[in-house]
N, C-alpha and C positions, 0 to 999 in steps of 0.2 A: 396499533395507533396507526393511523395514517400521516404521514408528514404535515406539518402546518407551518404556516409564513408568520405564525403571530408569535412564537415562543421567543423566551431571550436568548438570544446566541451568546453576548457576552459573559451573561453571571451564571449560565449552565456548567457547572462542575462534573467531569465525567472519569470514568476509569479505562485504564487499557485493555478492549475487547467490550468494554461495557455498550450498554444500548441506550444510553443518558440524551445522546444528541439525534436520535433516530426519530424523535416526534419532532424535527425542526428542518424542514426540506432544503436541501443542497447544503447540510452541515455534517460536520464527523468530529471524533475527539482528534484534539490535537496532543499527540503524545508527548510532546514538550513540556505545554502548558498546562496538560488535565483541563482544559475548558474546551466547548464547543467550539467550531471553528467552520468558515463557510469554505465552500468548493471553490478552486482556481476560478471557474467560467463563471461565477455567480460576483455579486455585489453585497459587502457587509454593512448593516448599521448596526445600531446598538442590540437591536431587539430580533432581526432576521437576515434571511438569507434568499436574494432574488435572484434566480437564474438570469443572465443578460438575455435579452430581446435577440432573436436573429431571423433572417431569411434566407442564410446560407451559411456553410461549413467555415468559412472562411473568419465571420466575427467569432467563433468560438474555439478554433486552432491557435488563436495568439495567444490565449492565456495557458493553454492545455492542449496539447498536440492531439491527445488520445479521446477529447470530448467532440461532440456534433451537434449540427442543428436539427431540432425534433421534427422540422419541416421547410415549408417554404412560404407561410403567412407570416404576416406581423404578430401574431400571438404567438408565435413558436419562440421555443426558450434554448438554450444550451444544455445539454445533458454528457453525461459519459456515452461513449460510443456502447453499441451492444456488445456484451463480452467482456467489460471491462465496469470497476467499481472504484472508489473514491479512496485513495490510501490516508492512511492516519500519519504519516511522515510528511509530507508537504500539501495534503487537500488536491492532489491530481487525480487523474485516473490512471489505473493500471490493469492491465491484462487480467480476468479473473484466473486463477490458480486452478480450482477444479471442473473449469469449463472447458479448459484447453486441454484438445487433445494432442496427444504425441507420439513418437516413433521410435524404434529402440535406440536409435541414437540419440535422442532426447534435445536435440536443437531448438524444438519447438519452446521450449520452456528457458529457453538462456535470456530472454527479454525480460522475465520475470524475477525480480530481486528475490532471493535465497530460495529458489526453487529448484526442483529437478524433475526426472520425469521417472514415474513409477513403470517399470516395464513390464510388469503384470498387467496394472490396471489400463496401460497407455493412455494415463493423465497426468498432468502435473501434481506435484505435492510439496509440501514446505519442507525445507530440509532439517537436520537434527536440532539447530541451533537456532531455530525459529518457530514462531506459532501461526497459525493462520488466524488472520482478524479481519472479519468484513471482506473474506474471500482474496486476500491479500498475505503475503508472508512478511510478517515483520519479528524482527530479532527479538529472544526473549530478553527481558528487562534484567538487568545486573547492576550493582554496586561494588564488586569485586571481581578479579579475574577468575578465581575458583569456580564462581557461578556457571561457567563458561568453559572451561577448562574439563570441568566434570563432564560436560554434554560432548565436546571435542577436544582432544589435545591441542590442536594448531588452530584454535579461536582463544577469543581474547574479549574482555569487556571495555567501549570506549570510552570508558572514563569511570567517576566515582559519583555519579549523582544518580537518583532512584530512577532518573528517565534514560539511563544509557543502556544501550542493548550489546547484546553478544554480536560479534563478528568474525571473519575469518583473518588471520593474523596478515598482514601485511606481506605479499609476495604469494598468498594462498587464495584459492577460489572455491565457491560449492562444487562439490565432484558429485559425479554420478550416482555413488551412494549415499548422500547425503552428508557427507562428512568434508570438511576443508582440507584439499588438496595443494601440494605446491602447483604452481600455475606454469603451464608450458613455457612461459616465456623465460621463468626462473631456471627449469630443469636443462635449456638449453648451453648455459654457459659453459 
């Protein structure tokens, strides 16, 4: 189904990783409320998400630094930059995981939350405590620490609600092997 600007944004219930919002232009599933939500570069009404009209990138980058103007005429609209997708965490555009090429050092994946470099395929991928949803890495859902520590001993659950996510413990960052590793700042002590 092609996105339509006539669907009801406010009343559409969605699931993490589901396609319920794909029929609404410029919308995604808000994993905090499990309702469809408009992209940061668009304007929301009760029933639609309308991309902001633009004639230059400056109009689009104010609400989202990774969005751009689709052209230079008055009929053009804001959208995610090429190679970027909407993330369910904050309705902003983030670098696509699978289209990002990386080298053996993996530094190209550092700007993608919960991602690391697959040094065999030389493409970014999601780490062990996250899943790929809409080409972004999202922490796996948890309601208890055991859900996360079963995946990675150095991870924890961000809380006890059904919308909480696995994350690396304080002082740990996603390592090149997809596991939470002690950050270099903590090792220097």
